[in-house]
N, C-alpha and C positions, 0 to 999 in steps of 0.2 A: 625820671626823678632820680636824683642819686640815694642810695640809702643813708637812712638817718645815721648821724654820728651818735655814738653812745652818750649818754646823758649821766653826769656825775650827780649823785642824789646824797647830800650831807645832811644829816640831823644834829642840829647843835643842842646839847642838853646839858643839864647839870644836877639834879636830883633833889636841888633846893632852890628858892628863891634868893635874890639878893648878890649873886654872883656875877652880875654882868652879863648872862648869856645873850639876850637881845641885843646890847650893844655891840658885842663880838659878830654876832649875825649879820648885823646891817652892815658894818664897817668892813667885815671880810669880804660879804657882797660887792661893795663898792670898790674895793682893792682889787677885786678879782674882775671888776667891770673896767676898771683902769687899764687892766693888762689885756683889753679886748676880749673879754671872755662875755657871752652874752648869759646874763645872770637873772633868776627869779628867785624872789624871795618869799616863801610862804608861810603867814602868821598862824601858827598852829597852836597858839593860845587861846583856846575856845572860850575861856571864862573872861580873861583879862587880855584881851587884843591892845597891843601896845606898838607895833611898829609903825602904824600910821601916825601915830601920836608922836613918837620918835622923830619922824621926820617932816612931820608937820604938813602932812598928806590929808586929804579929804576923800574918803571913799563911800561913794553913793550906794554901791551894790556890793554883793559877797557872794560867796560859794553857793549859799543856799539858793539864789536868784538862778545859778547855772544849772542846779540841781532841778530845779521847778521848769526848767526850758525856756524862762524868761530871756536868757541872754548866753552869749559863750564866755568862756574863760577870758580870751582876749578882751571882751567888754567890762569886766570887772578889775583888771588890772590896773594899777596907778603907777606911773613912771616916777622914780626916785632919783637921787643923785647919780652922776655918772651913767645914767640910762637903764639903771636896774628896774626891774619890774616888779612891784609887790602884789600878791595875792591877799586880799584883806582877809581877816578871820572870818569863820560863820560859825554861828551857834548850830546851823544846819549839820555840820559835820559831827556832831554829839549822838545824832541820831543814824550814824552809819551803820550799826548794828540792825536796825529796821528798815533799810532800803531794799526795796523792792528790785527784780531784776532789770527794769526799764530804767530806775535811777542808778542802779549798778553800771548799766552801760553808758548812760550819760554822763557819769562822772569820768569813766576810762576815755569815753571819745573826747571828752573836754580837754583831757591832759593830752590825748594822741595828736590833738590839733596843734600842739606846741612843739611836738617832735623836732621839726626843722629850725626852730626858732630860739632855742637856748642850749648852751653847754653845761650849766651848773644849776641846779634846785636846792636851796639852801632852805631847809625847815627848822623853823625857831619853834621849839617845843615850850611847852608849858612848865612852869615850876613842879617839882613833886614827882611822884612815882605812880601817876593814875593810869588806868587803862589806857584813855586816850595818847598819852607820852610813849606807853608801851608800844602802842601801834606804830606810831609816826617813826619810832626808833627801829623798830623791827623791819618797817618796809625800805628805810635807805640803806645804802651801800656802804656809806661811811658815817660812823659815830664819833661825834667831836664833844667830849666831856669838858666841861669848863670847871675849873675849882678856884677856891680862893683861901686865904689863910686864916681859915676858921676850922675849928674842930668839927662842928656839924656839916662843913661842905665836904671835907673828907669822908666822913661818915656816911652822908646821904650818897655822894658820888659811888663810893662802895657797894652801897645796898643797891642802886640803879645797875649797877656792873653785875653783881651777884645775880640778882633777879633774871636779867637778859642772858647770863651766861648758864645759870643751872637750869632755868624753865624754857629757855628758847634756842639753846646751842650758838648763841653769838659769842664770839671770842676774840674779837679784834676791835681795839678802841682807841682813839686817838684823845690825847690830853693837853689842854691849854691852861697854864697858869695865869690867873687874872689879878689885877691890881695888887702886883708884888712890889715890894719895897726895891729888892735888887734881883739880878738875875740868878742868883745863888739861891735866893728864897724859892723863886719858882723851881729850879731843881729839885730842892728838898722836898716841897710839896708832892712833886711827881713823884720821888723817891719813896716817901712816906706811903701814898697810894698804891705805888708798885709793889712795896713789900708786903703789904696784907693781902694783895691781889694774888700775888705768886704762893702765897704760904696757903692760902684757901682754895683758889679757883685754877681752872685751866684756861688762862686767858693770855692774849698778848697785848700789852699796852705799848704805846708810842708818843714819847714827849715830842710835842709840836714846838712849843717855845711858851715864852711869858710876854704878859702885858703889862708893863709898870704902872703903877698908882698914878693919875695925872688929873690934876685939878680941871684940866680943859676938858674931860669927860663929863663932869658934873655941869660945867657950864653949857657945852653943847645940847646937853637935854634940856636944860632950864629955856635954851633959846629954840627948841625943836628943831635941830639940825645935826646931822650925821657928822661924827668928829673928824673924819677923812675932809669933810667939806668946812667945818667950823676952824679946825686948827691943823690943816693938812702936814705940817712939819713937827708936829709935838712927838714927845716920846712915843706915847701911846699909839699914835698914827703910823708912827715908823716902824713899831713892833707888829702891826696889825699887818701891813704890807710885808714884811719879812714872813709872816706866818702864811699870807695869801701866795708867795712864791712857794713855799713848801708844799700847799695843797696843791697847787697847779702841777705838781710834779707827781701827785698820787696816780696809780695806775687806773686807767679808765675800765670802766665793768665791760665783759664780754658783752657782744653785741645781744646774745641771748637774754642779757640781764640790763641791757643798757638803754631801752627803752623806758619813757615814762607809763606805759602800760603797765609795765612789770612793777612799777612803785605803786600805783594806783591798785592793781589786781591784789597784791599782797596786803596793802592796807585794808581792803574791803574783808579779803579772807581773815585777817587778825581781827577785826572789828566783829565778825560773825562767829568769830570762836570764842569771843567773849572778851577778846583784848583788840 
């Protein structure tokens, strides 16, 4: 058997609700799948799972069924547009800190089964700066922070970056400006966040791009279709495809960090450390 190709694990986060993070996660995943990348999208919003709702998918089982040994990870994944696979959110993940060694092993084995079946794992985190959000973000290799033009969005994004930098030594963050009126507005949003981060933190921020405000986004949500499926040539869809092309150029993790076991082990370590 050929050695596993390193898997890119990307956490999409925002520090607050309402910034369009889940829409970015879903459509970025679809755009990468259109580029022939094998994509798994993990809904990590344990309180308000919404990926299946956004895509009009019906999930009968979730991760807690895998942990209880009732089925494999392959059994619970549902197929979305462009062939992306969705791991439905599970309230069982909230008990990560109290999992026994057997359940730890089950979770790691469940993900390692997928090693040769995917290129990118996108983790759509919950809103806010909860312990669970921090766990998922710390376990990922790339952190994509979504911001929009609201004072609280910049404030909360900064608070999340500050916590991850000062408490957990994360220093590299990618930034997407969402729902912008102009490309210039997106750049200004990034500049604002970068200025305060440079002043007070030891971090490296990289601007990935902006997604313009587009009425098609709201319409696609109402119809429970992904934007790239509902209005594939609209401005927001084109912008997301441009971002996907940049994401596809990000360096792959070194083999030692590149297996899904690393992601899950790190996730369990952070859970058991209280985060």
